[in-house]
C-alpha positions in Angstrom: 34.7 -39.6 7.4 31.3 -39.3 5.7 30.5 -42.1 3.5 29.8 -41.4 -0.3 26.3 -40.3 -0.6 25.5 -39.5 2.9 25.7 -36.6 4.7 27.0 -35.1 8.4 25.0 -33.6 11.2 27.6 -30.6 10.4 25.9 -30.0 7.0 23.1 -30.9 7.6 23.1 -27.4 10.3 25.3 -25.9 7.6 22.7 -26.5 5.1 21.0 -23.4 3.7 18.0 -23.3 1.4 18.0 -20.7 -0.7 15.7 -18.8 -2.7 14.9 -20.7 -6.2 16.7 -24.1 -4.9 13.7 -25.8 -3.3 15.0 -28.5 -6.4 17.7 -29.5 -4.5 15.6 -31.1 -1.9 14.5 -33.8 -4.2 17.8 -34.6 -4.8 19.1 -35.2 -1.4 20.2 -38.7 -0.7 18.7 -39.4 2.5 15.2 -38.9 3.5 16.4 -37.7 7.4 18.0 -34.6 5.8 15.1 -33.6 3.5 12.6 -33.8 6.3 15.0 -31.2 8.1 14.8 -29.0 5.6 11.0 -29.0 5.0 10.4 -28.4 8.5 13.0 -25.9 9.1 12.3 -24.2 5.8 8.5 -24.8 5.3 7.6 -21.3 4.9 9.4 -20.8 2.2 8.2 -24.0 0.2 4.6 -22.3 0.9 5.8 -18.9 0.0 6.6 -20.2 -3.6 3.6 -21.1 -4.2 1.3 -18.2 -2.7 2.5 -15.7 -5.3 1.4 -11.8 -5.2 -2.1 -12.4 -7.3 -2.7 -15.1 -4.4 -2.9 -12.6 -1.8 -4.8 -9.9 -3.9 -7.3 -12.5 -4.9 -7.9 -14.0 -1.2 -8.4 -9.8 -0.1 -11.0 -9.4 -2.2 -12.8 -12.8 -1.2 -12.2 -11.6 2.2 -13.4 -7.7 1.3 -16.5 -9.0 0.2 -17.3 -11.9 2.9 -16.1 -9.3 5.5 -15.4 -5.7 4.4 -11.9 -3.4 4.7 -11.0 -4.6 8.1 -9.7 -8.0 6.9 -7.2 -6.7 4.1 -4.8 -7.1 6.6 -1.7 -9.7 7.0 -3.0 -11.8 10.3 -6.0 -12.8 9.1 -5.7 -13.3 5.6 -2.5 -16.0 6.6 -5.0 -17.3 8.8 -7.7 -17.5 5.6 -4.7 -19.2 3.6 -3.5 -21.6 6.2 0.0 -19.6 5.8 2.2 -17.1 7.7 2.5 -13.4 7.6 5.8 -13.4 6.8 4.8 -14.8 2.9 2.5 -11.8 3.2 5.3 -9.3 3.9 7.7 -11.3 1.5 5.1 -9.6 -1.6 3.9 -6.2 0.6 6.3 -4.2 1.6 3.1 -3.6 5.0 -0.8 -3.2 4.4 -1.4 -0.1 2.5 1.0 -1.5 0.0 -1.4 -4.5 0.0 -4.7 -2.2 -0.5 -3.7 -0.2 -2.9 -2.9 -3.4 -5.2 -6.5 -4.9 -4.6 -7.9 -1.4 -5.3 -5.5 -1.4 -8.2 -6.5 -5.2 -9.4 -10.3 -4.6 -9.4 -10.0 -1.1 -11.2 -8.1 -2.5 -13.8 -10.4 -5.7 -14.7 -13.5 -3.1 -14.3 -11.7 -0.6 -16.7 -11.0 -4.0 -19.0 -14.6 -4.1 -18.8 -15.5 -1.4 -20.8 -12.8 -1.8 -23.5 -13.9 -5.1 -24.1 -17.7 -3.7 -24.2 -16.9 -1.4 -26.8 -15.5 -4.1 -29.2 -18.3 -6.4 -28.9 -20.5 -7.1 -31.4 -24.4 -7.2 -31.6 -27.0 -4.5 -31.0 -26.8 -1.8 -28.7 -30.0 -2.8 -27.0 -27.9 -6.8 -26.4 -24.8 -4.6 -25.5 -26.5 -2.9 -22.7 -28.3 -5.7 -21.5 -25.0 -7.9 -21.2 -22.8 -5.1 -19.8 -25.3 -4.2 -17.1 -25.4 -8.4 -16.6 -21.7 -8.3 -16.2 -21.4 -4.8 -13.8 -24.4 -6.7 -11.5 -22.2 -10.0 -11.1 -19.3 -8.4 -10.1 -20.1 -8.6 -5.8 -16.8 -7.0 -5.5 -18.0 -3.7 -6.3 -20.6 -3.0 -3.9 -18.5 -3.9 -1.5 -15.6 -1.9 -2.5 -18.3 1.2 -2.7 -19.0 0.2 0.8 -15.2 0.6 1.5 -15.1 3.9 -0.4 -17.0 5.6 2.8 -14.2 5.4 4.8 -11.2 5.6 2.5 -10.8 8.6 -0.4 -8.2 6.4 -2.4 -10.9 3.9 -3.1 -13.5 6.6 -3.5 -11.5 8.2 -6.2 -10.7 4.0 -8.2 -14.5 3.9 -8.2 -15.0 7.4 -9.8 -12.8 6.7 -12.7 -13.9 3.4 -13.4 -17.7 4.9 -13.3 -16.6 8.0 -15.5 -15.7 5.4 -18.4 -18.8 3.6 -17.5 -21.0 6.6 -17.4 -19.3 7.6 -21.3 -20.4 3.8 -22.6 -23.4 3.8 -21.4 -24.6 7.5 -22.8 -22.7 6.5 -26.3 -25.1 2.9 -26.4 -28.3 4.8 -25.1 -27.7 7.1 -28.2 -27.7 4.5 -30.5 -31.0 3.9 -29.0 -32.0 7.3 -30.0 -32.1 8.4 -26.2 -29.4 11.8 -25.8 -30.2 13.2 -22.7 -27.2 12.6 -20.4 -29.0 12.5 -17.7 -30.7 9.4 -18.6 -27.5 7.3 -18.9 -26.6 8.8 -15.3 -29.8 7.0 -14.2 -28.9 4.1 -15.4 -25.5 3.7 -14.1 -26.8 5.0 -10.6 -30.0 2.1 -10.7 -26.5 -0.7 -12.1 -24.7 1.1 -8.9 -27.9 0.8 -5.9 -29.8 -2.4 -7.6 -27.2 -4.5 -5.4 -27.5 -2.3 -2.5 -31.5 -2.8 -2.1 -33.6 -5.3 -0.6 -37.0 -6.5 -2.6 -38.2 -10.2 -4.4 -36.9 -8.8 -7.6 -33.4 -9.8 -8.5 -31.0 -7.3 -9.8 -30.5 -8.1 -13.2 -34.4 -8.5 -13.7 -35.0 -5.1 -12.6 -32.3 -4.4 -14.6 -34.0 -6.3 -17.5 -37.2 -4.7 -16.6 -35.0 -1.2 -17.1 -33.9 -1.9 -20.7 -36.8 -3.0 -21.7 -38.6 0.6 -21.1 -35.1 2.2 -22.7 -36.7 -0.3 -25.8 -39.5 1.3 -25.7 -39.1 4.8 -25.4 -37.5 4.4 -29.0 
């Protein structure tokens, strides 16, 4: 007979850690059993800490650092020091994960345009701030590189660029520049500046372009 407050070996073997019951470990009276559960179910506990967004964020970091080939379960699991089981808990497969990464970036890019529409300040100030934010997004160039080999990425970027172009066209109209081709040229500059070399930082180069726009008023 097992003494009160103690667990037998059979009960240790039959103990099953269910999802959402990790708090039971802390209430067990003897350390050896808690250690057994951590050793046997450690991946469950790591999975609880790594949620779906954790994997998406890690994917975006890997995309910038290593390119689209890094968006797979095994290299990301190594980066996060966890198992592939955690990845497949949140995503059915790698294509589903990659779609989630694309949607995450796209939703934030759309939100940036919406926020820009609600901003205060002169047209010149809003143009400068919009360009500065876009140039600060290191994921944008990485996604454009990926888009050369993936049509779904290209479509997502095209949808974002369409909204950006509309916003830039409206801001430039407020500055007295109504030619839609100038809005296209401005967006092209924001897309291309991070991808070319040179001593001048992209943000500084865009400031110079904005100075020219203001001078044309």
